[in-house]
N, C-alpha and C positions, 0 to 999 in steps of 0.2 A: 518930560511927559509924566504926569502923575499916574498912579495906578488906576484911578477911575477913568482916565482917558485911554487906557489900553483898548477898551471896547469901541472907542471912536476912531481907531486906526483906519478902518475901512473907509469911513467918511472922509477922513483927512487925505487918504491916498486918492480916493475918487475925485476929490475936489481940486486936485493938482497942487496941493501944498508941497513945498520943497521939503523932502524927507531924506534923511541920511542913515545908511546902515552899513553893515559889513557881513561877509560870510564868516561862519564859525566852522572851522575845520577840525578843531580839537575837542574830543568828547568829554569835556569837563565843564563845571559850572562857572569857573572863575572868570573866563573871558566875558560872558554875558553880564556878570555882575559889574565888572569894570566898565564895560561899554555903557551899561545903563547909568552908572554913577557919573559918567562924564557927559551924558546928554545925547547919545545916539538914539535915533527914533526907533530903529528896528535892527534885529539880527537875523540872519538867514542860516539856520541849521542845515548843513549840507549832507543830507543822507545819500545823495547821488555819488559824490566824489570823496567822501571822508568816512572814517570808520565809526559811524553811529549805528546803534541798534535801537530797538524799541525802548529799552531801559535807559540808555544814556540820553536819548531824545527826550524822554519823560523828565529826567532830572534837569536837563538844561532848560526845558520849557518852564519848569517850576522856578528855576533861578531867574528866568526872564520876567516872570510875573512878580517875583519878589523885588526885582531891580527896576521895575517900571519901564521895560523895554519890550516892544512888540516882538513876539517870537514867530517868525515865518519859517516854514520847513520846506526846503527843496527836496521833494520826495523822490523816490527812486523811479517811479513810473506813474502813469495815469490810471492804473487799475485801482479798484475800490479798496483792496486790502492794503495798498500803500498809503492811501489818503485817510481812511477812516480812523486808523489807530492814532495818527498825530492830531487829528481833530478832537478825538476823545481825550487825549492828553492835555488839551487846552491850547493848541496852536492858534495864534491870531489869524493865520492864513497859510496857504500853500502856494509854492512856486512849482508849477508842474512842467516837467521837461517835454520837449518834442511835441508840442501841440501844433500839428501841421495840417489840420483840416477842420472844417466847420463841424463835422460829425464828432471828432475827438473833443473839440471844445465843448460841445453840448453834453457829451458823456462825462467830462470832468465836472461840469456844473451840476449834473444830475447826482453825482456821488457826494457833492458838498452841501446840497440843500435838502432840507426835510420837506417843507410844505409844497415845494414845486419840483422836487426831485425824488430820489430813492435812497437817500443816506440811511444807513442802518442805525436804528435808534437805540440809545442808552442814555439815561440821565443819572446813572450811578457813577459817572466818571468825574474827573476834575472839571471838564467842560460843563457838566451838569451839576456842579457843586455837590457831588456824591449823594445825589438823591434829594437835596433840598429843593431844587427847582422842580416844579410840576412839569408834566409833559408839555403843556401849552407854553409855559414860561421858557423851558429849555429850547423848544422848537423856535420860538420867536427870537430869543436872544442869539442863538447860533446862526439862524438865517440872516439876521441883521448884521452880525459882526464878522463872520468868517470871510476873509479876503481871498479871492481866487485870482491868481496871476498866471497867465499862460506864457510859457517860454517860447519865443519865436527864434528858432535856431536852425531851421532847415530851409533850403531853397524853395521847396514846394509850399511852405507856409507863407513865404513872401508873395507867391503867386495868388494866394487866396486870403491875404491879410484882412481885407475889408469884410469878408464873410466871417472870419474868426472874431473880429472885433464887434461884429453885429450881434453875436450870441449874447442873449440876456443872461446875466450872471457872471460873465467874464468881466472882472472889475478893472483889469488893465493887463499890460503885457510887459515882459522883460525881453530886451533884445540881446540875444546871445551872440555877440560879435566874434568871440573865440570859436564857437562851434561853426558859425557861418564861414569864418576864415578857412577852417579845415574842410568844410563841405564844398566850398568853391575851389579847393586845392590851391589856396593862396598862402602858402606857408611862410612867406617872408614878411607878411604884414603890409600895411599900407595899401590894401586892396581896393581898387575902384569899385569892384562888384559888391564888396561888403559895405563900403560907404554909401553906395546907391541903395542897397537894401535897407540900411539903417535909416536913410532919409525917407524911403518909402513907408517904412513902418511908423516913423514919427509923424509923417503927414497924415497917414491913415488914422492913427490914434487921435490926432488933433481933430480931424474931421468927424470921428465917432464920438468925440467928447470923453475919451477915456485916457487915463494916464499911461505914460511909458516910463519904465525903469531901465537903467543902464548901469553897467560896471564901468566906472570912470577910470581911465588910464592915467590921467594927470589933471592938474588944475585947469590947464587950457582946454583939455578934452571935455571936462565937465562943463565949463563955461560955454563951449561951442554947442554941446548937446542941449544944454538948458535953453540956449537961444533958439534952438529948433523945436523946443517943446517938451524935452524930457523933464520930469519933475521929481523922480525918486532916484537916488544915487547910491549904489553899493560901492564902498570904498575899500578895496583890497579884501583882506581876511584877517582873522586873529593871527594866523601864522605869518602872513605877509607883514602886518604891522609890527609884530615882534621881531621879524628878521630885519626890517628897516631900522628899528630902534636899536637892535643889537649891533648892526654894522656901524651906525653913527656913534653909539656909545663907545665901542671899542676904538674907533678911529680917533674920537675926541680925547679919550684918556691916554691913548698911545702917544698922540702928538703932545699933549700937555706934560706928560711925564718925561718925554724926550727933551722938551724945552727946559725942564728943571735941572738938567744935568744928571750926572751919575748918582749923586746923593749919598754916596758911601762915606 
């Protein structure tokens, strides 16, 4: 993805293009630079479950822009003060946790939009090119490009998923199967309730003509979810990818050195 296409991420996401990203759990710029260099479409800066603050989020979003990878922020909550700061820092979009009602979905959209909502205005930010963009230019650019993704991770959200998806300005949904697993008290995994909820959300998203994003647990899991309509896939996290690479590297070298004999 070229830098000029970063502003097209929302259109690509909404169109159902197959997109691949990962969570960022480590508050440094390096992972986003590496991910962008190898062709990932997006990275999700995890303010909800990782040690990011406003300054580190700002730095990583700058690295995302420099590395031509869309920077999505999983914010800590749906309140305006959680969302406004990351949009001003130049986030391509937000992943908002626990959107469990039509009213909350509408409130989230309201915070993210200028012309049709109540987003607090400033064009002297990175998002506003530090004042280069006029009021009209900044409003138009941000309203066209900011991607709003609702996290569906509560049983009550499943019950009203059609109404959530019908909210104008909700660009798509992320199915939080881990949170649903805990919410349904299915701690051993393989829950029929979670599988049924996932299928219901995927079917509702397809009916609404909106994309669904999932955290893929394996190649087979990703393929199965894609067959049911998922189009955006989060693949592990920077920490998870490093852990897997570290395990494999250590095992490979341990085995190879052992095969070589003592060597003294």
